[in-house]
C-alpha positions, -999 to 999 in steps of 0.1 A, spaced: 7 -35 -130 40 -14 -116 55 -38 -87 85 -33 -63 97 -68 -61 96 -72 -102 92 -38 -118 70 -33 -151 54 -6 -167 24 6 -155 -6 -8 -174 -38 16 -187 -18 44 -197 -32 77 -205 -23 98 -233 -13 132 -214 16 123 -192 20 154 -178 -16 155 -166 -12 121 -149 -5 118 -113 0 80 -115 26 84 -140 42 112 -118 41 91 -88 59 62 -104 89 87 -114 89 98 -84 89 63 -62 114 50 -87 138 80 -81 133 73 -43 145 35 -57 171 44 -73 186 68 -45 180 36 -22 166 55 3 154 26 29 116 14 30 109 36 0 77 19 -5 65 26 28 35 45 29 14 54 63 -22 39 58 -48 58 77 -84 41 82 -110 48 101 -140 28 115 -177 33 105 -184 60 133 -152 77 122 -130 66 149 -92 65 131 -63 51 134 -30 47 111 2 26 106 29 20 75 26 -7 54 42 -14 22 33 -6 -11 32 -35 -35 19 -24 -70 4 9 -86 -14 15 -120 -44 32 -131 -64 16 -108 -48 30 -77 -25 20 -51 -23 -20 -38 -10 -36 -4 -16 -68 13 -24 -79 45 -47 -100 70 -78 -89 65 -92 -99 99 -67 -76 113 -78 -40 127 -68 -19 95 -88 -48 74 -121 -47 94 -120 -12 92 -112 -11 58 -144 -29 50 -164 -10 76 -153 24 60 -141 17 24 -123 54 23 -88 54 32 -56 81 31 -21 72 21 12 92 26 47 90 15 77 112 25 113 108 6 132 129 30 165 127 9 139 144 -19 125 166 2 91 150 -14 59 142 2 25 124 -16 -10 124 0 -36 100 -19 -68 100 -8 -94 74 -24 -120 47 -21 -110 10 -12 -118 -22 -26 -104 -58 -24 -83 -72 -51 -95 -104 -68 -83 -139 -51 -60 -143 -85 -41 -114 -77 -38 -120 -37 -27 -155 -47 0 -143 -75 13 -118 -49 15 -147 -22 36 -169 -43 63 -140 -48 66 -138 -9 99 -156 11 86 -187 25 96 -176 61 69 -148 54 45 -171 42 47 -193 75 45 -163 99 17 -148 80 -3 -182 81 5 -188 119 -5 -152 135 -39 -138 135 -30 -102 128 -41 -78 159 -57 -107 182 -42 -107 216 -14 -129 219 -6 -147 253 30 -148 251 60 -146 220 70 -182 227 35 -197 217 33 -174 183 68 -192 175 56 -227 188 30 -220 158 54 -214 134 74 -242 140 46 -268 142 32 -255 109 67 -254 93 69 -296 103 37 -302 90 38 -286 59 74 -302 53 88 -290 17 53 -286 4 38 -251 -8 26 -228 22 -11 -223 10 -22 -182 12 -47 -182 45 -79 -177 40 -79 -142 53 -49 -127 39 -59 -105 12 -49 -74 -10 -68 -41 -8 -65 -10 -34 -70 24 -28 -87 39 -60 -77 79 -57 -99 106 -62 -74 131 -51 -30 129 -50 -13 160 -35 28 165 -45 45 183 -19 81 195 -25 104 211 0 112 245 -10 137 269 14 115 294 37 85 270 38 80 284 2 69 244 -4 54 236 -37 24 221 -35 4 203 -64 -28 188 -62 -48 164 -87 -90 159 -81 -107 134 -105 -142 135 -118 -147 110 -134 -122 97 -157 -103 131 -160 -79 143 -132 -79 183 -124 -49 199 -118 -45 227 -96 -16 244 -72 -20 249 -35 -5 276 -11 22 263 11 
């Protein structure tokens, strides 16, 4: 899997890279990384409740391969609950200096506990402690209370490893449509969409 903390080659490669939107996305995100675009791995994640009430927020992309786009979060949060209630989601990336945007639509699945454990171990210890002390999206009486919980957990663990919280999980968006958008003058932007049919991607151009 292509990761952003420790970049590795994508797995599950396809033969015709010119018809592979995943390979193209990896090229684009690597271009953004090499240009040192701030938060180049940030993506807007749109979810909705079972009855269609939408919400959107930014999360960080942590892995990409032919299976899809992976991010991690507290599964008890609003987005975690919505991803379980409606297993469809959309993603959007925007790299302004390159004039590029990518939109993704697909089905959501939870990654394996082993994959979540592997990524958890790469997180800074303070981030692990923060995630362990917080019930994401739940009401908070005061920030002081949250900081006190972090301090208490730090003292209780001492120098021991911070275990991954039971509710902290990874999710994968398995794309069935990926659109690449490139800025051009006079609003004559380039739009290229790939739609998956089974294991085959179909490419088409869209009007701007």
